[in-house]
N, C-alpha and C positions, 0 to 999 in steps of 0.2 A: 670689891668688885673690879677696881682698876687693876689690882694685882692679878686677878683671875684672867682678865682680858689679855694682859701682857703674857701670861703663861701660855695662853692658847695661840696668840699671834706669833710669838718668836719662833717656834718650830716651823710654822708655815713660811715665814720670811726666810729662815735659814735654808729650807728646802728649795724655795724659789731661787735664792741666790746660787745654790749649788747647781741647780738645773741650768741657770744662765751661764755659769762658768763652764760646765761640760759642753754646752752648745758652742761656746766660743772656741773651745779646744777643737771640736769637730770641724768647725768652719775653718780654723787655721790649718788643720790637717788636710782638708780638701784643697785649700789654696796651695799648700806646699806640694801636694801630689800633682796638681795641674802644672806647677812650675818645675817638675822633675826633681825637687829637692827631697829625695826619698829618705836619706839618713835623718834629716831634720823632722820629717813627717813621722818616722818611726819613734823618734825621741819624744815628740808631742803625744803620741799614742801611749807611751809608757807613763808620761806625766799625767795624762788624763785618767789613767787607771788608778792613780792615787787619790782620786776624788770620789765622793759618794755618787753613785750612778744607778740607773735602773737597767732592766733587761734590754730595752730598746737601744740605749746608749752603748751597752757592752757589745751588742750584736753589731752595731755600726762600726765601733772601733775594731772589732775582729775582722769585719769585711774589708775595711780599709787596709788593715795589716796584711791580710792575705793578698789583696791586689798589689800592694807596694812590693811585698816580698817576691811575688811572681814577676813583676816588672824588673826587679833586680836579678832575676835569673835563679831565685831560690824557690824552686817549685815545691819541694817537700815541706819546708816550714810554711809556705803559703797555703798548701792544702790543709795543714794542721790548723791554721787560723780559720780557714773556711769551715772546717769540721766543727770547731768550737762554736762558731756563729750558728750553724745549721742545727746543732743539737739544742740550742736555746730557742731558735725560731726555724723550724723545718721549712716554712714557706718564705723565708727571707729572700730579698732580691738585692742585687748589687746596687750600691748607691750611685754609681756613675757608669757611663758606657766604657767598656774595656775592650782590649784586643781580643780577637776570636780565640786565640790560644788560652787566654785567661778565662774567658767564658766557658770554653770546653772543659777546663780543669774544674771550674766551679760546678758545672752540671754533673761531672763525673763524681765529685765528692758528694753532691746532693743525693745521687743514686745510692752510693755506699751507705750514707747516713740513714736513708730511708730503709734500706735493707736491714741494717743493724737494729733500727727501732722496731721493725716488723718482727725480727727474730726475738727481740726482748718482750714482745707483746704490748708495745706502746700503742695506744689508740691512734688511728689515722683520722685526719679530718675528712668529713663528708663520706664516711664509710657506713653503709647501711647493711643490716643483717640480711642473709640470703633469703629469698622468697621460699616459703614452705607450703605453697599451694599444692593441691592434688595434681598428680601427673596428667598431662593431656591425653585424652582417649585416642587410641590408634584407629578406631573404627571410622572409615571415611564417610560413612553415612550419618555419623553423629553430627549434631549441630555445632557450628563454630563457637568456641568459648567467647564469653563476653565479659570476663572479669577484668579488673584494672590492669593486672600484669600482662594479660593476653592482649588487651587493647593497646598497651604500650608497645608490645612486640609488633603488632600489625601496623601501628602508626610510625614506628621507627624507620628511618631511611635504610636502604640496603647497605650492607657492609662495604666500606670503601667509598661510599658516595660522599661528595663534598657538600657540606651544609653552607647556608648563607653566612653564618658566623665565621667559618673557616676561610671562606672566600674573601670576606672583608678583612680578615686578619693577615692574609698573605702579603698584601702591599705594605702594611705597617711593619711586618717582620723584615721584609726585604729592605725597607728604608732604614730600619735600625741597624741591620747588618752593614749597609753602605756607610752609615754614619760612624759605626764602630771602626770600619776599615779606614775611613778618612781620618779619624782621630788618631788611629795607630800610626798612619803615615806622617801626620803632623808631629806626633811625639817623637818618632824616629828622626825626623829632620831637625827637631829642636835639640835632641840629644847630640847629634853630630855638630850642630852649631855651637852648643854649650862647650863641648869638648875642644872644638877648635879655638874658641875665644879664650879658654883658660889653659891652653896647651903650652907648657914651658919649653917644649922641644923647639918652638919657633923663636926662642930667644937668640940674640946675636952671639956668636961664639966668643967674641972678645970680652963680653960682660956677662957671660952666661950665669955664673954663680950668683951674682948680685941680682940679676934679672929673675932668677928662679925664686930667690927669697922674697922679692917684691910681689911676684905672682902668687906665692903662697899666702902672703898677707892679704892680697886682694881677694883671694878665695875665702879667707876667714871673714873678712869684712862683709862679703856678699852673703855668706851663710848667716852671720849675725843680723844683718839687715832684714833678710827674709824671715828670720825667726821672730821678728817683732810684729809680723803680719801687718805690714803697712797698708793703708787704704789705697795708696797709689804707688806703684813700684816701677812702672815702665820707664819713666824718665830717669830716675836714679840708677837703674840697672844699665840703661844705655850709656850714661855718663861713666859708669864703672867699666863697661866694656871698652869705651873710648880710651880710658886711662890704661887699660890692659894692652890695647894696641900700641900706645905710646911706649909702654915698658918694653914690649917685644921688639919694637922698631929701634930702640935706643942702641947706639953704637959706642957711646962714651959714658964715662962716669957722670959728667955734667948733665947729659940728657936723662940719665936715670934719676939724678937728684931732682930735676924738674918734675919728672913723673911721680916721684915719691912725695913732693910737695903737693901736687894735685891730689894724690891719694889722701894725704893728711887733711886737706881742705874738704874733700868729699866726706871723710869720717866726721869732721866737726859739724857739717851740715846735716847729715842723715843719721848719725849715731852719737848724739850729744851725751856726755857723761851725766 
């Protein structure tokens, strides 16, 4: 009996562990996306696809892949990723608020996928067969029909009239659009700030080559740190940015050595072997 219980329990335990691991990957991908670490996020997506996963997880991975590729300016591969997700879940929604241009591409891909599925004869959700009731009599003196379909036509609002639901939905849609634009502006500003912080062209000419090497090492350490999905990253990243400013401001070999020692100390604190 004990052996039978173990045989039944182990597969469920393994499945639960696998689901927890894939969720951790998706959480890490979300964090990396928010911090604009697109290359690392794409790498996490490929690693996550090596794990056992269900349809919902695969859809989420494909959606994140499409969003990130679009943010990197790779519209065609991004559309391909969206297409893969929508063929699995035609009603799938983006997991995060995105820029209007990304949302427009996603909606366009959804329309194309829907058209392809319709042409292949795939069943659509909430599609009812056409009403086959007898045609309405054209005699004006005849009594008005009282069947269910006709009552629905009588009760339906005039074409183009706004319903209470649509009126209530308009403020929410406008708020979502404003939020998407705000997030897009914040992401653009963060991109500019990130490029400025790690720009080697701001190194002093007299020590430019050594400064560039140190900045390359700093970028590598930053990517390695963010790849660990730390619970708190603001303070370590601020320290790393401060060291980057010292590296770019250095005008002598001694000043570069001091900045290199600070980088060594940061690595020992936040990336222990």
